[in-house]
C-alpha positions as CSV (number, residue, x, y, z in Angstrom):
1,X,-7.3,-11.9,7.8
2,X,-4.6,-9.4,7.7
3,X,-2.4,-11.5,5.4
4,X,-5.1,-11.5,2.7
5,X,-5.5,-7.8,2.9
6,X,-1.8,-7.3,2.7
7,X,-1.6,-9.6,-0.3
8,X,-4.3,-7.6,-2.1
9,X,-2.4,-4.4,-1.3
10,X,0.9,-5.6,-2.6
11,X,-0.7,-7.2,-5.7
12,X,-2.2,-3.8,-6.5
13,X,1.2,-2.1,-6.1
14,X,2.8,-4.7,-8.4
15,X,0.2,-4.2,-11.1
16,X,0.4,-0.5,-10.9
17,X,4.2,-0.5,-10.9
18,X,4.6,-2.9,-13.8
19,X,2.2,-1.3,-16.3
20,X,4.9,0.8,-17.9
21,X,7.3,-2.1,-18.1
22,X,5.4,-4.7,-20.2
23,X,7.4,-4.0,-23.3
24,X,10.7,-4.2,-21.4
25,X,10.0,-7.8,-20.1
26,X,10.4,-9.3,-23.6
27,X,13.7,-7.7,-24.2
28,X,16.9,-9.8,-24.1
29,X,18.8,-10.0,-20.9
30,X,21.6,-7.3,-20.5
31,X,25.1,-8.4,-21.3
32,X,27.3,-9.3,-18.4
33,X,29.6,-6.3,-18.9
34,X,26.6,-3.9,-18.6
35,X,25.4,-5.7,-15.4
36,X,28.8,-5.3,-13.9
37,X,28.9,-1.6,-14.8
38,X,25.6,-1.0,-13.0
39,X,26.3,-3.2,-10.0
40,X,26.0,-0.2,-7.6
41,X,22.4,0.6,-8.8
42,X,20.9,-2.8,-9.6
43,X,19.2,-4.4,-6.6
44,X,20.0,-7.9,-5.4
45,X,23.8,-7.8,-5.7
46,X,25.5,-9.3,-2.7
47,X,28.4,-6.8,-2.9
48,X,26.3,-3.6,-3.2
49,X,26.0,-0.9,-0.6
50,X,22.7,0.4,-2.1
51,X,23.0,3.8,-0.6
52,X,23.9,2.6,2.9
53,X,27.6,3.3,2.7
54,X,28.3,-0.2,3.9
55,X,28.6,-3.5,1.9
56,X,26.0,-6.1,2.5
57,X,26.9,-9.1,4.7
58,X,28.4,-12.0,2.8
59,X,25.9,-13.8,0.5
60,X,23.1,-11.3,1.1
61,X,21.9,-8.0,-0.2
62,X,21.1,-4.5,1.0
63,X,18.3,-4.2,-1.5
64,X,14.9,-2.7,-0.5
65,X,11.6,-3.3,-2.4
66,X,10.3,0.1,-3.6
67,X,13.3,1.6,-1.8
68,X,11.8,0.8,1.6
69,X,10.9,-2.7,2.6
70,X,13.9,-5.1,3.3
71,X,14.7,-7.5,0.5
72,X,18.0,-8.8,1.9
73,X,17.6,-12.4,0.8
74,X,17.1,-11.6,-2.9
75,X,20.1,-12.0,-5.2
76,X,20.7,-11.3,-8.9
77,X,23.4,-12.5,-11.4
78,X,25.4,-14.1,-8.6
79,X,26.7,-17.3,-10.2
80,X,28.0,-19.7,-7.6
81,X,28.2,-18.3,-4.1
82,X,28.8,-20.1,-0.8
83,X,25.9,-21.3,1.4
84,X,24.8,-19.3,4.4
85,X,25.7,-20.8,7.8
86,X,22.9,-21.1,10.4
87,X,24.3,-18.1,12.2
88,X,24.2,-16.1,9.0
89,X,20.6,-17.2,8.2
90,X,19.4,-16.0,11.7
91,X,21.4,-12.8,11.4
92,X,20.0,-11.7,8.1
93,X,16.4,-12.6,9.1
94,X,16.9,-10.6,12.3
95,X,18.2,-7.7,10.3
96,X,15.1,-7.6,8.1
97,X,12.5,-8.5,10.8
98,X,13.5,-5.6,13.0
99,X,14.4,-3.1,10.3
100,X,13.3,0.5,11.0
101,X,10.7,0.3,8.1
102,X,8.9,-2.6,9.6
103,X,7.5,-0.6,12.5
104,X,5.5,1.9,10.4
105,X,4.7,-0.9,7.9
106,X,2.9,-3.0,10.6
107,X,1.3,0.2,11.9
108,X,-0.3,0.8,8.5
109,X,-1.5,-2.8,8.2
110,X,-2.9,-2.6,11.7
111,X,-4.8,0.6,10.9
112,X,-6.3,-1.1,7.8
113,X,-7.3,-4.1,9.8
114,X,-8.8,-1.8,12.5
115,X,-10.8,0.1,9.8
116,X,-12.1,-3.1,8.4
117,X,-12.8,-4.5,11.9
118,X,-10.6,-7.6,11.2
119,X,-10.7,-10.0,14.2
120,X,-13.7,-8.2,15.7
121,X,-13.0,-9.7,19.2
122,X,-10.4,-7.0,19.6
123,X,-13.0,-4.3,19.4
124,X,-12.2,-0.7,18.5
125,X,-10.2,2.1,20.1
126,X,-6.4,2.6,20.8
127,X,-6.1,-0.4,23.0
128,X,-7.6,-2.6,20.3
129,X,-5.3,-1.0,17.7
130,X,-2.3,-1.9,20.0
131,X,-3.5,-5.5,20.1
132,X,-3.7,-5.6,16.3
133,X,-0.3,-4.0,16.0
134,X,1.4,-6.5,18.3
135,X,-0.5,-9.4,16.6
136,X,0.5,-8.3,13.0
137,X,4.1,-7.8,14.1
138,X,4.3,-11.2,15.8
139,X,2.6,-13.0,12.8
140,X,5.2,-11.6,10.4
141,X,8.2,-12.1,12.6
142,X,7.3,-15.7,13.6
143,X,6.8,-16.7,10.0
144,X,10.0,-15.0,8.8
145,X,12.1,-16.8,11.4
146,X,10.5,-20.2,10.8
147,X,10.5,-20.1,7.0
148,X,13.9,-18.3,6.5
149,X,16.1,-19.2,9.5
150,X,14.8,-22.1,11.7
151,X,13.7,-24.7,9.1
152,X,16.4,-23.7,6.5
153,X,19.0,-24.3,9.2
154,X,17.5,-27.6,10.3
155,X,16.9,-28.9,6.7
156,X,20.0,-27.3,5.1
157,X,17.9,-25.3,2.7
158,X,18.9,-22.0,1.2
159,X,16.4,-19.2,2.1
160,X,17.6,-16.8,-0.6
161,X,15.6,-16.0,-3.7
162,X,17.7,-16.1,-6.9
163,X,16.3,-14.0,-9.8
164,X,15.9,-15.6,-13.2
165,X,18.3,-14.1,-15.7
166,X,16.2,-14.2,-18.9
167,X,12.8,-14.5,-20.3
168,X,9.6,-12.4,-20.7
169,X,6.8,-11.7,-18.3
170,X,5.2,-15.2,-18.4
171,X,8.6,-17.0,-17.8
172,X,9.6,-14.7,-14.9
173,X,6.2,-14.9,-13.2
174,X,6.1,-18.7,-13.6
175,X,9.6,-19.0,-12.2
176,X,8.8,-16.8,-9.2
177,X,5.6,-18.8,-8.3
178,X,7.6,-22.1,-8.6
179,X,10.0,-20.8,-5.9
180,X,7.2,-21.2,-3.3
181,X,7.4,-25.0,-3.9
182,X,11.0,-25.4,-5.0
183,X,14.2,-24.1,-3.5
184,X,17.9,-24.8,-3.3
185,X,19.7,-26.8,-0.8
186,X,22.8,-25.5,0.8
187,X,24.7,-27.7,-1.6
188,X,23.0,-26.0,-4.6
189,X,20.6,-28.8,-5.7
190,X,16.9,-28.3,-6.2
191,X,14.4,-29.7,-3.6
192,X,10.9,-29.2,-2.4
193,X,10.5,-26.0,-0.3
194,X,9.6,-27.6,3.0
195,X,10.8,-24.4,4.8
196,X,8.1,-22.4,3.1
197,X,5.2,-24.8,2.8
198,X,5.6,-26.5,6.2
199,X,7.1,-23.5,7.9
200,X,4.1,-21.3,7.0
201,X,1.8,-24.0,8.3
202,X,3.7,-24.1,11.6
203,X,3.7,-20.4,12.0
204,X,0.0,-20.2,11.3
205,X,-0.6,-22.9,14.0
206,X,1.6,-21.2,16.5
207,X,0.1,-17.7,16.1
208,X,-3.5,-18.9,15.8
209,X,-3.5,-21.0,19.0
210,X,-1.1,-18.8,21.0
211,X,-2.4,-15.2,20.9
212,X,-5.2,-14.7,18.4
213,X,-8.6,-14.0,20.0
214,X,-10.7,-16.5,21.8
215,X,-14.5,-16.3,21.7
216,X,-15.8,-13.3,23.5
217,X,-18.9,-11.2,24.0
218,X,-18.7,-7.5,23.2
219,X,-21.0,-4.8,24.3
220,X,-22.7,-2.8,21.6
221,X,-25.6,-0.3,21.4
222,X,-27.9,-3.0,20.1
223,X,-26.9,-5.4,22.9
224,X,-24.3,-8.1,23.6
225,X,-22.5,-9.3,20.5
226,X,-21.0,-12.8,20.5
227,X,-17.7,-13.2,18.6
228,X,-16.6,-16.8,17.9
229,X,-13.0,-17.9,18.6
230,X,-10.3,-17.6,15.9
231,X,-8.6,-20.6,17.4
232,X,-10.0,-23.3,15.2
233,X,-8.6,-25.7,12.7
234,X,-10.5,-24.1,9.8
235,X,-9.1,-20.7,10.7
236,X,-5.6,-22.1,11.0
237,X,-5.9,-23.6,7.5
238,X,-7.2,-20.3,6.2
239,X,-4.3,-18.4,7.7
240,X,-1.9,-20.9,6.2
241,X,-3.4,-20.5,2.8
242,X,-3.3,-16.7,3.2
243,X,0.3,-16.7,4.2
244,X,1.3,-18.9,1.2
245,X,-0.7,-16.6,-1.1
246,X,0.9,-13.5,0.5
247,X,4.4,-15.0,0.1
248,X,3.6,-15.8,-3.6
249,X,2.7,-12.2,-4.3
250,X,5.8,-10.9,-2.6
251,X,8.1,-13.3,-4.5
252,X,6.6,-12.3,-7.8
253,X,7.3,-8.6,-6.8
254,X,10.8,-9.6,-5.9
255,X,11.3,-11.2,-9.4
256,X,10.3,-8.1,-11.2
257,X,11.7,-5.5,-8.9
258,X,15.2,-5.3,-10.6
259,X,13.4,-4.5,-13.9
260,X,11.2,-1.9,-12.2
261,X,14.2,-0.5,-10.4
262,X,16.3,-0.1,-13.6
263,X,13.3,1.5,-15.4
264,X,12.8,4.0,-12.5
265,X,16.5,4.8,-12.4
266,X,16.6,5.4,-16.2
267,X,13.6,7.7,-16.0
268,X,15.1,9.7,-13.2
269,X,18.3,10.1,-15.0
270,X,20.3,8.2,-12.3
271,X,23.8,7.3,-13.5
272,X,25.8,4.3,-12.4
273,X,28.0,4.9,-9.4
274,X,31.6,3.7,-9.6
């Protein structure tokens, strides 16, 4: 499935990006004064403009993973901040889901799926590529809204990811993985992450049974080729597991991105902006 391939892609990016930073992970956390001085170049700050010229909406960020993909719900060194209203949850998810970078991103994923003949019932050619593009975009958008806006609003859960502020690689990685299963409520207490676990199951069910391919017969040089339906319980469970796995990879990347960002900024000689 496309989610599995995307997870592998991002996992490879994470490993490649983190190789130079293994020694830095064991270093003590920077002092608060240093963090404040670098607030304009460190990702995840709710007040930062991050090169956009505009402050991020209240309680969110303008950060981008690898300077491209939206990371607006990740926050670092925030202390206590007010909860997001339902309107704010929907607004920030909409901002990320329809960000200009999402369109070429899904285009790339669709090209990879086409090359690998993922969901073969779509066939090949530009028309089939268009179907894969729409499907990939819909899959990501539906899951984003269910797990980060709809269920968090209904269950009063906080969809934001808060970075851990200390610890080495193992601690940070373990903390990030735990956020798949644990999250904050709007009141600040810890609870089971129903929005993620149940939400990804709901989105997998909706997408699988709504618009993913039914069984079909394709013509081929060797004769008719029967393609079984993707709309099965087993496939839905597989998609659910793939989505949770994908989200786990992404959240680990989010946890280490501030360290990677600072290291890249240091190497490029970027100075704090005041």
